[in-house]
N, C-alpha and C positions, 0 to 999 in steps of 0.2 A: 504494500500500500504506500502511496506517495505521501511524503511528509510536507506539511505546509505550516507556516507560522501565522497565528492570528495576532494581529497588532493590537493587543489589548491586555490589560491586567484586571479588567472588570470581571469578577468571578461569575456574575449572572450571565454576561455575554458568552464567556468561555464555556459555561455549562450548556447554554442554548446551542452554540455552534457545534460543540462536540456531539450533542444529541442529533442535530440535523445532518451532520457530515459523517456520522458513524458508518463505517464500511466503505466509504468513498475516499476519504483522506484521513491520515493520522494528523490530528491537529495538535500543535505544540504552542504554548503561550510565550509571551515575551519573557516572563520569569524563567521558564524552562531553558531558554536560550540566552539568558542574561542580556537581553536587549534593553537599552535605556530608552525611556520615552523622550519625545521631542515636543516642543510647544505646538499647540494647535493654533496656528496663526492664520488659517484660511478664513474666508468670509462666507463660506457655504459648506454644507455637509460634504459635497464632493471634494472640495479643496482640502478639507481636513482629513478625509479618508485617504486621499492621494499622499498627503504628507506622511501619514502614519504607515501606509503600506510601503512606500519607498524606504523609509527609515528602517522598518523591521526587516525588509529584504536585504538592505545594505549591511546591517549589523549581523544578520544570521546566515546570509548566503543562501537562504531558502526562498522559494516562491512565497508571496505574502498575500494575506487576505486582511482587509481592514474595513471596518464600517464606521461611519459617523452617523449617529442617529439622535433623535430627540423628539420633543413634543412641540408642536406648532399650534398655538391657540389663537383663533380668529379674533376674539374680543381684545386680545393683547397685541394686536398688530403683528402676529407671528412669533411673539416671544413665548417661552424662553429660547426656542429655536436652537441654534448651534451652541448656545450657552446653557443648555438643559442640565448638564452634569454639574455645573458650577453656578447655577442660578442664584442660590442663597449665599454664595461666597466661597465655600470650601468645596473642592472637587469631590464628587461622589457622595455627598451627604444627602442621601435619599430623603430622610425624614425632614430636614430643613428645607430642601428644595420643594418638596410636596407642600409643606406648610406655607411657604412663600406664595406658591401658586394658588392655594386655596384662599389666602388673604387677598391676593390681587383680583380674584374672581368674585369676591363677596357681593359687590353691587351689580353683578351681571345677571340678568333675568333668564328665565327659561326660554328656550328657543334661540338663545344667543350664546350658547356655551359650546359651540362646535369646536372641535380640535382634531388633530391627526398626529399619530406617531409617524415620523418620516425617517427613512433609512437610505443612505447611500452606501453601497458596497463596492469596493474596488479590489480587483485581483491583478497582481503584477507577477510576471515570471521571474523578474530580477529587479534590482534597484534602478536600472536604466531602461526598463521596458518602455519603448516608445508607443506601445499600443495597449494600455491597460484596459481591462474590461470594467465598465462602470454601469451599475444598475441602481435605479432609484425606485422606491415603492413607498406608498403611504397606507395607513390603516385608519379609517375614519371612526370617530366617536365623539363623545361629549365629556366635559369636565363635571364631575359630581361636586356636591357641597361638603362631602366628608369622605373619609377613606372607607372602603369596603373590600374585604378579601385579604388573604394572607400569602398567596402565591406570587411569583414574579419578583420584580424589583423596580426601583425608580418610581415613576408616576403610575404604575399599574393599578394601585388601589383607588385612584380617582378618575381613571379613564374608563368610562362606561361605553359599552358596545351595544347599540340598539339591536343589531342583528343577532346578538347572542343573549340579550336580556340580562347581562351581568357585566361586571368590570373585568378588565384584563387579569386582575389579581384573583378573580374567582374561577378562572379557567384552569383546567388541569394542564400541566406543562405539555403533555403530548398533543393537546388541542391547540394551545397557543403556538407551539412549534410547527403547526400546519397552516395557520391563518394570519399570523402577525405580519407586520411590515417587514421585519427581518426575514421571516420564513419565506414570504413571497419573493423578496429580492434574492435570497439564496437559491430558491428553486429556479429562478430565471438564470442566475449565474451558473449553476450546475449544468443546465441545458446547453449553455454556451461553451462550457469547458469540455 
């Protein structure tokens, strides 16, 4: 099985990617390969994913897969967007980020709480790959007024899916790994690989 590095140290993402790529690729993390992170200085999900993929491939010598994803809230003009992981200040503080989002949405009425999880996935064969594969997918939903559910990570407990009648955090992981923004993007990527 071919080895690929996932340009992330986010344990939730690593777990999801391993589950979705099982049997296709042997996924190793940045920690496994002692790859150091680089600043995400891009102005879009795609730019940040490219930065991460090129860095991981350069430091590891392996083909790299990177995603940059976050939640895009209509009533907040697209925020937190590319800043989703550090919305409240500290990178990866899911509890603080979710609380800040709930506070920002307090005065927003029903029918105006539309949002989507957005994912840009990039695959590079090498650090200098001139033709990266880039896939973008969204997952439509609404922001609730309080957290519901225990599964997932990040904003999952406040992201309500009308098509499922529950939050992303209430979905069983095997269901989420088939219908989420990341799952849809990864399915398209695998078909191209």
